[in-house]
C-alpha positions as CSV (number, residue, x, y, z in Angstrom):
1,X,-50.1,-30.1,-29.8
2,X,-48.2,-26.8,-29.2
3,X,-44.6,-27.2,-31.3
4,X,-41.7,-25.1,-29.0
5,X,-40.6,-22.1,-30.6
6,X,-36.6,-21.5,-31.8
7,X,-34.8,-18.9,-32.9
8,X,-33.3,-18.9,-35.7
9,X,-29.3,-19.0,-35.7
10,X,-29.0,-15.5,-37.6
11,X,-31.2,-14.1,-35.0
12,X,-29.2,-15.5,-32.5
13,X,-25.8,-14.0,-34.8
14,X,-27.4,-10.2,-35.0
15,X,-28.6,-10.9,-31.4
16,X,-24.8,-11.3,-30.2
17,X,-23.7,-8.8,-32.6
18,X,-25.6,-6.3,-31.3
19,X,-24.4,-6.7,-27.9
20,X,-20.9,-6.7,-28.6
21,X,-21.0,-3.7,-30.2
22,X,-22.8,-2.5,-27.7
23,X,-19.7,0.7,-25.5
24,X,-19.8,-1.0,-22.1
25,X,-19.4,-4.9,-23.6
26,X,-16.8,-4.1,-25.6
27,X,-15.3,-1.8,-23.3
28,X,-15.7,-4.8,-20.9
29,X,-14.5,-7.6,-22.8
30,X,-11.3,-5.2,-23.5
31,X,-10.6,-4.3,-19.8
32,X,-11.1,-7.7,-18.9
33,X,-8.8,-9.3,-21.3
34,X,-5.9,-6.1,-20.5
35,X,-6.4,-7.2,-16.6
36,X,-6.1,-11.2,-17.1
37,X,-2.7,-9.9,-19.2
38,X,-2.4,-7.4,-16.0
39,X,-2.4,-10.1,-13.3
40,X,-3.4,-13.6,-14.2
41,X,-1.1,-14.2,-16.3
42,X,1.6,-13.1,-14.3
43,X,0.4,-15.4,-11.0
44,X,0.1,-18.4,-13.5
45,X,3.1,-17.8,-14.6
46,X,5.1,-17.5,-12.1
47,X,3.0,-20.7,-10.5
48,X,4.8,-22.5,-13.8
49,X,8.4,-21.3,-12.7
50,X,8.2,-23.4,-9.7
51,X,7.2,-26.4,-11.4
52,X,9.8,-26.2,-14.4
53,X,13.7,-26.5,-14.0
54,X,16.0,-23.1,-14.6
55,X,18.9,-22.9,-16.0
56,X,20.4,-21.5,-13.5
57,X,19.3,-24.7,-11.0
58,X,22.0,-27.1,-12.3
59,X,23.7,-25.7,-9.4
60,X,20.7,-27.3,-6.8
61,X,21.3,-30.7,-8.5
62,X,22.5,-32.6,-11.1
63,X,19.0,-33.8,-12.1
64,X,17.8,-29.9,-13.6
65,X,16.8,-30.4,-17.2
66,X,16.5,-26.6,-17.9
67,X,12.6,-26.6,-18.4
68,X,11.3,-30.0,-17.9
69,X,8.6,-30.5,-15.3
70,X,9.7,-31.3,-11.5
71,X,8.1,-30.5,-7.8
72,X,12.4,-30.1,-6.4
73,X,12.2,-26.1,-5.8
74,X,8.3,-27.3,-4.1
75,X,10.6,-30.0,-1.8
76,X,13.3,-27.8,-1.4
77,X,11.1,-25.1,0.1
78,X,8.7,-27.1,3.0
79,X,11.2,-31.2,3.2
80,X,14.4,-30.1,2.7
81,X,17.2,-28.8,5.3
82,X,16.8,-25.6,4.1
83,X,13.3,-25.5,5.2
84,X,13.4,-24.2,8.3
85,X,15.3,-21.3,7.4
86,X,14.2,-20.0,4.1
87,X,10.5,-20.7,5.0
88,X,9.2,-22.5,7.8
89,X,11.3,-19.7,10.4
90,X,10.7,-16.1,7.9
91,X,6.8,-17.5,8.1
92,X,6.5,-17.7,11.8
93,X,7.9,-14.2,11.8
94,X,5.7,-12.7,9.2
95,X,2.7,-14.1,10.9
96,X,4.1,-12.8,14.1
97,X,5.0,-9.4,13.0
98,X,1.8,-8.8,10.9
99,X,-0.7,-10.6,13.2
100,X,1.4,-8.2,16.2
101,X,0.9,-4.9,13.8
102,X,-3.2,-5.0,12.6
103,X,-3.9,-5.7,16.4
104,X,-1.9,-3.1,17.8
105,X,-2.6,-0.5,14.8
106,X,-6.4,-1.2,15.0
107,X,-6.6,-0.6,18.4
108,X,-4.1,2.9,18.3
109,X,-6.4,3.6,15.3
110,X,-9.5,3.2,16.5
111,X,-8.7,4.9,20.2
112,X,-7.9,7.3,18.6
113,X,-10.6,7.9,16.2
114,X,-13.5,6.8,19.3
115,X,-11.7,10.2,21.1
116,X,-11.9,12.5,18.1
117,X,-15.7,11.7,17.3
118,X,-17.6,10.8,19.9
119,X,-15.4,12.9,22.9
120,X,-14.8,16.5,23.7
121,X,-11.5,16.0,23.2
122,X,-9.9,19.0,23.5
123,X,-8.1,20.5,19.9
124,X,-9.4,17.3,18.4
125,X,-9.6,18.4,14.9
126,X,-5.9,19.4,14.8
127,X,-5.3,15.6,15.9
128,X,-7.7,14.2,13.5
129,X,-5.9,16.3,10.7
130,X,-2.2,15.2,12.0
131,X,-3.1,11.6,12.3
132,X,-3.5,10.9,8.9
133,X,-0.1,12.2,8.2
134,X,2.3,9.5,8.5
135,X,0.9,7.8,5.6
136,X,2.2,10.1,3.6
137,X,5.7,9.0,4.7
138,X,7.1,5.9,3.4
139,X,7.0,3.2,6.1
140,X,10.6,2.9,6.3
141,X,11.0,6.1,7.6
142,X,10.4,5.7,10.6
143,X,12.6,2.4,10.5
144,X,15.3,5.2,10.0
145,X,14.1,7.6,12.5
146,X,14.4,4.2,15.1
147,X,17.9,3.7,13.9
148,X,18.9,7.5,14.2
149,X,17.5,7.1,18.5
150,X,17.9,3.5,19.2
151,X,21.4,2.2,16.6
152,X,24.0,0.5,18.4
153,X,27.7,0.1,18.6
154,X,27.6,-3.3,18.9
155,X,25.7,-4.3,15.4
156,X,27.8,-1.3,13.1
157,X,27.4,1.7,12.1
158,X,27.7,4.6,14.6
159,X,26.1,4.9,18.3
160,X,21.9,6.5,18.0
161,X,20.9,9.5,19.9
162,X,19.9,7.5,22.8
163,X,24.2,6.2,23.2
164,X,24.6,9.8,23.2
165,X,22.8,11.1,25.6
166,X,22.5,8.9,27.8
167,X,25.4,6.9,27.6
168,X,24.1,3.2,27.9
169,X,23.7,1.2,24.9
170,X,20.8,-0.1,23.8
171,X,19.6,-3.7,24.4
172,X,19.7,-5.6,21.1
173,X,16.0,-5.8,20.9
174,X,15.0,-2.7,21.2
175,X,17.2,-2.0,18.3
176,X,16.6,-4.6,16.1
177,X,14.4,-7.6,15.1
178,X,10.5,-8.6,16.6
179,X,9.9,-5.3,18.8
180,X,11.4,-1.9,16.5
181,X,10.0,-3.7,13.3
182,X,5.9,-4.6,15.0
183,X,6.5,-0.7,16.5
184,X,7.1,1.4,13.0
185,X,4.7,-0.6,11.4
186,X,2.3,0.0,13.8
187,X,2.9,4.2,13.4
188,X,2.4,3.8,9.6
189,X,-0.6,1.6,9.3
190,X,-2.8,3.5,11.7
191,X,-4.2,6.0,10.0
192,X,-5.5,3.3,8.2
193,X,-7.4,2.2,10.6
194,X,-8.2,6.0,11.7
195,X,-9.7,6.5,8.7
196,X,-12.1,3.4,9.2
197,X,-13.5,3.5,12.2
198,X,-14.1,7.3,12.5
199,X,-16.1,7.3,9.8
200,X,-18.3,4.5,11.2
201,X,-18.3,6.2,14.8
202,X,-19.8,9.6,13.2
203,X,-22.5,7.4,12.2
204,X,-23.4,5.7,15.9
205,X,-27.1,7.4,16.2
206,X,-26.1,8.8,20.1
207,X,-29.7,7.6,20.9
208,X,-28.4,3.7,21.2
209,X,-25.9,4.8,23.4
210,X,-28.2,6.6,25.5
211,X,-30.9,4.3,25.7
212,X,-28.2,2.5,27.8
213,X,-27.2,4.9,30.0
214,X,-31.2,4.5,30.7
215,X,-31.5,1.1,31.7
216,X,-28.4,1.5,33.9
217,X,-25.4,0.1,31.6
218,X,-22.1,1.7,32.3
219,X,-19.7,3.3,30.1
220,X,-17.3,-0.1,29.8
221,X,-20.2,-1.9,28.7
222,X,-22.1,0.2,26.5
223,X,-18.7,0.1,24.6
224,X,-18.5,-2.8,24.7
225,X,-22.0,-4.0,24.0
226,X,-23.7,-1.6,22.2
227,X,-20.9,0.5,20.3
228,X,-18.0,-1.7,19.3
229,X,-20.4,-4.7,17.6
230,X,-21.9,-1.1,15.4
231,X,-18.5,-1.0,14.1
232,X,-17.1,-4.5,13.9
233,X,-16.7,-3.9,9.4
234,X,-14.1,-1.1,10.0
235,X,-12.3,-2.9,13.0
236,X,-12.2,-5.9,10.8
237,X,-11.1,-3.9,7.5
238,X,-9.0,-2.1,9.3
239,X,-6.9,-5.7,10.8
240,X,-7.2,-6.6,7.2
241,X,-5.7,-3.6,5.4
242,X,-2.7,-3.8,7.9
243,X,-2.0,-7.1,8.0
244,X,-2.1,-7.3,3.6
245,X,0.6,-4.5,3.8
246,X,2.2,-5.6,6.6
247,X,3.0,-8.5,5.2
248,X,4.3,-7.1,2.5
249,X,6.6,-4.4,3.4
250,X,10.2,-5.0,2.6
251,X,12.2,-2.0,3.6
252,X,11.1,-2.1,7.5
253,X,11.8,-5.4,8.1
254,X,15.1,-5.3,6.3
255,X,16.7,-2.4,7.7
256,X,15.6,-3.3,11.6
257,X,15.6,-7.1,10.9
258,X,17.9,-8.2,8.4
259,X,21.4,-7.0,11.4
260,X,20.7,-9.8,13.1
261,X,19.5,-12.1,10.7
262,X,16.0,-11.3,11.5
263,X,14.5,-12.5,8.2
264,X,10.8,-12.7,7.2
265,X,9.4,-13.2,3.8
266,X,9.6,-10.7,1.8
267,X,13.7,-10.0,2.7
268,X,13.5,-14.0,1.7
269,X,12.2,-12.9,-1.0
270,X,14.3,-10.3,-2.1
271,X,17.7,-12.7,-0.7
272,X,16.2,-15.8,-2.9
273,X,16.2,-13.3,-5.5
274,X,19.7,-12.3,-5.0
275,X,21.4,-15.4,-5.3
276,X,18.9,-16.1,-8.0
277,X,17.5,-18.9,-6.4
278,X,14.4,-17.4,-8.2
279,X,11.7,-20.8,-7.7
280,X,12.5,-20.4,-3.8
281,X,11.3,-16.8,-4.2
282,X,8.0,-17.3,-6.4
283,X,7.3,-20.0,-3.8
284,X,7.0,-17.5,-1.0
285,X,5.4,-15.1,-3.0
286,X,2.7,-17.7,-3.3
287,X,3.1,-18.1,0.0
288,X,2.0,-14.8,1.0
289,X,-0.6,-14.0,-1.3
290,X,-2.1,-17.0,0.0
291,X,-1.9,-16.2,3.6
292,X,-3.3,-12.7,2.0
293,X,-6.2,-14.3,0.4
294,X,-7.0,-16.7,3.3
295,X,-7.2,-13.7,6.1
296,X,-9.4,-11.8,3.6
297,X,-11.9,-14.9,3.3
298,X,-12.2,-14.8,7.1
299,X,-13.6,-11.4,7.1
300,X,-15.7,-11.9,4.8
301,X,-17.0,-14.9,6.9
302,X,-16.8,-13.0,9.9
303,X,-18.5,-10.5,9.0
304,X,-21.0,-12.6,7.0
305,X,-22.5,-14.0,10.3
306,X,-23.7,-11.5,11.2
307,X,-27.7,-10.3,10.7
308,X,-27.0,-6.4,10.4
309,X,-24.3,-3.9,11.4
310,X,-27.1,-0.4,10.4
311,X,-26.4,2.6,12.3
312,X,-28.4,4.8,9.9
313,X,-31.9,4.0,10.2
314,X,-35.3,6.5,8.7
315,X,-36.1,7.3,12.9
316,X,-33.9,10.0,12.9
317,X,-30.3,10.2,14.0
318,X,-28.4,12.4,16.3
319,X,-24.8,12.6,17.5
320,X,-23.4,13.3,21.2
321,X,-19.9,13.6,22.3
322,X,-19.3,12.1,25.8
323,X,-17.2,14.5,27.9
324,X,-14.4,12.9,29.2
325,X,-14.4,14.8,32.5
326,X,-11.2,14.9,34.9
327,X,-9.7,12.3,32.1
328,X,-9.4,15.5,29.5
329,X,-6.4,16.6,30.7
330,X,-4.6,12.8,30.3
331,X,-6.6,12.3,27.1
332,X,-5.2,14.9,25.5
333,X,-1.8,14.7,26.6
334,X,-2.0,11.6,25.4
335,X,-3.9,12.1,21.9
336,X,-1.1,14.9,21.3
337,X,2.0,12.4,22.5
338,X,1.0,9.8,19.7
339,X,0.3,11.9,16.4
340,X,3.7,14.1,17.3
341,X,5.3,10.5,17.6
342,X,4.1,9.9,14.1
343,X,4.1,12.8,12.5
344,X,6.8,15.3,13.6
345,X,9.1,12.8,15.5
346,X,10.8,10.9,12.8
347,X,11.2,14.0,10.4
348,X,12.9,15.9,13.4
349,X,14.9,12.9,14.0
350,X,15.8,12.7,10.2
351,X,16.4,15.9,9.4
352,X,19.2,15.8,12.2
353,X,20.7,12.8,10.9
354,X,21.1,15.0,7.5
355,X,23.1,17.6,9.0
356,X,25.6,15.8,10.7
357,X,28.8,15.9,9.3
358,X,29.5,12.4,11.0
359,X,26.7,9.8,11.8
360,X,28.1,9.5,15.7
361,X,28.4,12.5,17.0
362,X,25.8,14.3,17.5
363,X,26.8,17.7,19.1
364,X,26.5,21.5,17.7
365,X,29.8,21.5,16.7
366,X,29.2,18.5,13.6
367,X,26.8,19.8,12.4
368,X,26.8,20.8,8.2
369,X,25.0,21.1,5.3
370,X,27.6,19.1,2.8
371,X,24.4,16.1,2.7
372,X,22.1,19.3,0.8
373,X,24.4,21.0,-1.1
374,X,28.0,20.0,-0.7
375,X,30.3,19.1,-3.5
376,X,32.5,16.9,-3.8
377,X,34.8,15.7,-0.8
378,X,37.0,12.9,-0.3
379,X,37.1,12.9,3.1
380,X,32.8,12.6,3.3
381,X,30.8,9.4,2.1
382,X,33.4,9.6,-1.1
383,X,33.7,12.6,-2.4
384,X,29.8,12.3,-3.3
385,X,28.1,15.6,-3.3
386,X,25.0,16.9,-1.4
387,X,21.3,15.7,-2.8
388,X,20.3,19.3,-4.5
389,X,24.0,18.6,-6.4
390,X,24.1,15.1,-7.1
391,X,23.6,14.4,-10.6
392,X,22.5,11.1,-9.6
393,X,20.1,11.6,-6.9
394,X,18.3,14.3,-9.3
395,X,17.8,11.8,-11.6
396,X,16.1,9.3,-9.3
397,X,14.4,12.3,-8.5
398,X,12.6,12.6,-12.0
399,X,12.4,8.9,-12.6
400,X,10.5,8.9,-9.0
401,X,8.3,12.2,-10.3
402,X,7.0,11.3,-14.1
403,X,7.1,7.2,-12.4
404,X,4.2,8.8,-10.0
405,X,2.5,11.1,-12.3
406,X,2.6,8.7,-15.5
407,X,0.8,5.7,-13.4
408,X,-1.6,8.4,-11.9
409,X,-2.5,9.4,-15.7
410,X,-3.0,6.5,-16.5
411,X,-4.3,4.3,-13.7
412,X,-6.5,7.3,-13.4
413,X,-7.7,7.0,-15.9
414,X,-8.3,3.3,-16.0
415,X,-10.7,3.5,-13.6
416,X,-13.1,5.6,-14.7
417,X,-13.3,3.4,-17.8
418,X,-13.5,0.5,-15.0
419,X,-16.1,2.3,-13.4
420,X,-18.1,3.4,-16.6
421,X,-17.9,-0.5,-17.6
422,X,-19.2,-1.3,-14.0
423,X,-21.4,1.1,-13.1
424,X,-23.4,0.6,-17.1
425,X,-23.5,-2.9,-16.7
426,X,-24.3,-3.2,-13.7
427,X,-25.9,-6.3,-12.2
428,X,-24.5,-8.2,-15.5
429,X,-21.8,-11.4,-15.3
430,X,-19.2,-8.8,-17.1
431,X,-19.6,-5.9,-14.8
432,X,-19.6,-8.1,-11.7
433,X,-16.5,-10.5,-13.8
434,X,-14.4,-7.0,-14.1
435,X,-14.8,-5.9,-10.7
436,X,-14.1,-9.0,-9.5
437,X,-10.7,-9.0,-11.5
438,X,-10.0,-5.1,-10.3
439,X,-9.9,-6.0,-6.6
440,X,-7.4,-9.1,-7.3
441,X,-4.6,-7.0,-7.4
442,X,-5.2,-5.9,-3.8
443,X,-4.8,-9.8,-2.6
444,X,-1.1,-9.9,-3.7
445,X,1.1,-8.4,-1.3
446,X,3.4,-5.7,-2.6
447,X,6.7,-8.3,-2.7
448,X,4.8,-10.7,-4.6
449,X,4.0,-8.6,-6.7
450,X,7.0,-7.3,-7.9
451,X,8.1,-11.4,-8.3
452,X,5.5,-12.1,-10.5
453,X,6.1,-9.5,-12.9
454,X,9.8,-10.3,-12.1
455,X,9.2,-13.4,-13.3
456,X,6.8,-12.6,-16.7
457,X,8.7,-9.9,-17.2
458,X,12.2,-10.7,-17.3
459,X,12.3,-12.9,-21.1
460,X,10.1,-12.5,-23.8
461,X,6.6,-13.6,-23.9
462,X,5.7,-13.7,-27.6
463,X,5.8,-10.9,-29.8
464,X,6.7,-8.6,-26.3
465,X,10.3,-8.2,-25.6
466,X,12.2,-8.5,-22.2
467,X,11.3,-6.2,-20.0
468,X,13.2,-5.5,-17.1
469,X,15.1,-3.2,-16.9
470,X,12.4,-0.9,-18.9
471,X,10.5,2.3,-17.7
472,X,7.7,0.6,-19.0
473,X,8.1,-2.4,-16.8
474,X,7.9,0.0,-13.9
475,X,4.6,1.5,-15.4
476,X,2.7,-1.4,-15.5
477,X,3.5,-3.2,-12.3
478,X,2.6,0.5,-10.6
479,X,-0.4,0.6,-12.6
480,X,-1.8,-3.0,-11.9
481,X,-1.4,-3.5,-8.3
482,X,-3.4,0.4,-7.9
483,X,-6.1,-1.0,-9.5
484,X,-8.0,-1.8,-6.6
485,X,-7.7,1.9,-5.8
486,X,-8.1,3.5,-8.7
487,X,-11.0,1.4,-9.8
488,X,-13.0,2.0,-7.0
489,X,-12.8,5.4,-7.2
490,X,-13.5,5.4,-10.3
491,X,-16.8,3.5,-9.9
492,X,-17.8,5.7,-6.8
493,X,-17.2,8.5,-10.0
494,X,-19.8,6.8,-11.8
495,X,-22.1,6.4,-9.8
496,X,-22.6,10.1,-9.2
497,X,-23.2,10.8,-12.7
498,X,-26.6,10.4,-13.7
499,X,-27.7,7.8,-16.7
500,X,-29.9,10.7,-18.9
501,X,-27.4,12.7,-19.5
502,X,-25.7,10.2,-21.6
503,X,-28.5,9.5,-22.6
504,X,-29.8,13.0,-24.0
505,X,-26.6,12.8,-25.9
506,X,-27.1,9.7,-27.6
507,X,-30.6,10.9,-28.7
508,X,-28.6,13.6,-30.1
509,X,-26.6,11.3,-31.9
510,X,-23.6,11.8,-30.8
511,X,-21.4,8.8,-30.7
512,X,-20.0,6.8,-27.3
513,X,-16.6,9.0,-28.1
514,X,-18.1,11.8,-27.7
515,X,-19.8,11.6,-25.4
516,X,-17.5,9.9,-23.3
517,X,-14.9,12.6,-23.5
518,X,-17.6,16.0,-23.2
519,X,-20.0,14.5,-20.8
520,X,-19.1,11.3,-19.1
521,X,-14.7,12.0,-18.3
522,X,-14.9,15.9,-17.6
523,X,-18.2,14.9,-15.1
524,X,-16.2,12.0,-13.3
525,X,-12.6,13.1,-13.1
526,X,-13.6,15.8,-10.0
527,X,-14.7,12.6,-8.4
528,X,-11.3,10.6,-9.1
529,X,-9.2,13.1,-8.1
530,X,-9.3,11.4,-4.4
531,X,-8.1,8.4,-6.6
532,X,-5.5,10.3,-8.5
533,X,-3.7,11.8,-5.4
534,X,-3.2,7.8,-4.0
535,X,-2.3,6.7,-6.6
536,X,0.4,9.2,-6.6
537,X,1.6,9.8,-2.9
538,X,1.5,5.1,-3.1
539,X,4.4,5.4,-6.1
540,X,6.1,8.4,-5.1
541,X,6.9,6.6,-1.8
542,X,6.7,3.3,-2.9
543,X,10.1,0.3,-2.2
544,X,8.4,-2.7,-2.2
545,X,6.9,-3.2,-5.6
546,X,10.1,-2.2,-7.4
547,X,12.7,-3.3,-5.7
548,X,13.2,-6.3,-8.1
549,X,12.8,-4.5,-11.0
550,X,15.3,-1.8,-10.4
551,X,18.2,-1.0,-12.0
552,X,21.0,1.4,-12.5
553,X,19.0,3.2,-15.6
554,X,15.7,3.2,-14.1
555,X,16.4,3.6,-10.0
556,X,14.2,6.0,-8.3
557,X,14.6,7.8,-4.6
558,X,13.0,5.2,-2.6
559,X,15.3,2.3,-4.4
560,X,18.4,5.0,-3.5
561,X,17.4,5.6,-0.8
562,X,17.9,1.7,0.7
563,X,21.4,1.3,-1.5
564,X,22.7,4.4,0.6
565,X,21.4,2.7,3.8
566,X,23.4,-0.8,2.4
567,X,26.1,1.6,2.0
568,X,25.9,3.3,5.8
569,X,25.8,6.1,4.5
570,X,22.3,7.1,6.1
571,X,22.3,10.9,6.0
572,X,22.0,10.9,2.0
573,X,19.3,7.9,3.4
574,X,17.7,10.7,5.1
575,X,17.9,13.3,3.1
576,X,16.6,11.7,0.2
577,X,13.7,10.5,2.4
578,X,12.9,14.0,3.1
579,X,12.7,14.9,-0.4
580,X,10.4,12.4,-1.4
581,X,8.4,13.6,1.8
582,X,8.8,17.4,0.6
583,X,7.6,16.1,-3.0
584,X,4.9,14.0,-2.1
585,X,3.0,17.4,-0.9
586,X,3.5,19.2,-3.3
587,X,1.9,17.2,-5.2
588,X,-0.5,16.4,-2.9
589,X,-0.9,20.8,-2.7
590,X,-1.1,21.2,-6.4
591,X,-3.8,18.5,-7.5
592,X,-6.3,19.9,-4.3
593,X,-5.4,23.6,-6.1
594,X,-6.7,22.0,-9.0
595,X,-9.7,20.4,-8.4
596,X,-10.8,23.0,-6.7
597,X,-10.0,25.0,-10.1
598,X,-11.8,23.3,-11.8
599,X,-15.2,22.8,-9.3
600,X,-14.8,27.2,-9.5
601,X,-14.6,27.1,-13.2
């Protein structure tokens, strides 16, 4: 009878020790623990906070016992008389605005992508370049430009440009609420769909469409039955990306919704934190996370139900542009109008507003440079100096710049390390788990992610002291939130680095730190430049993520914009936004030049 062979215990221990000493394994485990701390632990602690009485809950219920288990907060949100005001109505509004923004952004971005990649549109290269500019601008830039144009005196503040020019007061629904929120967020998020769909359309073989023409199909039928199904994954991804961003956006719904009490989940979360009903805000954050995860899951199921989306095969590829004929001039007019309205008009409106001494007078005689370089004048903005001479604003600019640079550097390096561990251990359970954990922050809307970090770091956690009010909590939150982008950039960069280079160094006796520092890191930095730039730009214009974490000592330019708008000083707020745009463009240009310099050395 054949006896089963067993591996001695000592051999199994030695094998496990050897496995753990592998750089990809030890690094992967260390990164996994770090990500669990940065992402998973805050989610669990936030959920626990919703099930626990807090000291401040005594004013809500005489039965409150701080630290004890309770379902009171969930009952208060879902079943009490306050449920409609603090949950159901904001939920419906959030879903309505986010779905509308997603659909309109997909239509606008996809239409513009089709015009620039598949037709003979005049000036299509310049249109394509300008189509991505709105991404650089903070999302609430469009909200402030909209207020400059349509502000109404009936709801406080000065008259808008439309009222000044025509003498007509715009209707309330045009100035505030659902319509302006959807319109401005659509202009901001359409570039996401444009970038995704333009890449997909560029890979569609023209022979597929020409075959439809040979069979007598109309252009509309070809678009509906051939082109549209092939780019469906890009369209769905554009919708998901837009929905998940829009549902957690705070600035635009606040500026355009709060004056008429049009509250969404994101603005209700902020209000809950301000009124110190933290558990209510945490529950709403959980709802936002669940909504985003559900939409992303539905997207995966829809894509997975189709057998193939292949557009590039082994039978050759040919690209051709459709001739617009008599529609060429109208199409060019519409395309140029869209990009100018999204990329240029908001900045011109904000720039004009910064030059207005008084907010409701658009005449040339009212122009001044006071809000840029002026000294203290008690008649204007309670004596505050212009932004280029204002110590508080310059301090905010320094905080924004160092936060963006530090987060981009840490996030970029962390992304490279994640990329190394995932690519080196590909197809292993650790690599798959690490990649999934790195993607998790993408599921969490920004305002909800900020609530997570407020819940965990507002008090001490073991040996770690309370971090609320420190610069470190902003760095941790921004690095963790941008992890999906830095990880994807790191994985893409690592896939371009051949494994034989590190193997040769191993044979030569180089340690892992030496191999990584002398071979892997220099070769992957160039491929990760896009990740650095994306994190820098995103952090520089971030508001929703950090609005709950900011204190007067750590305020940034974006949060100062929010405060000035609350105080009614639109000139200062608009000038700060233009300063943010200038800093973002300067950082982008510097990073690209450094990248080209490195490529040439």
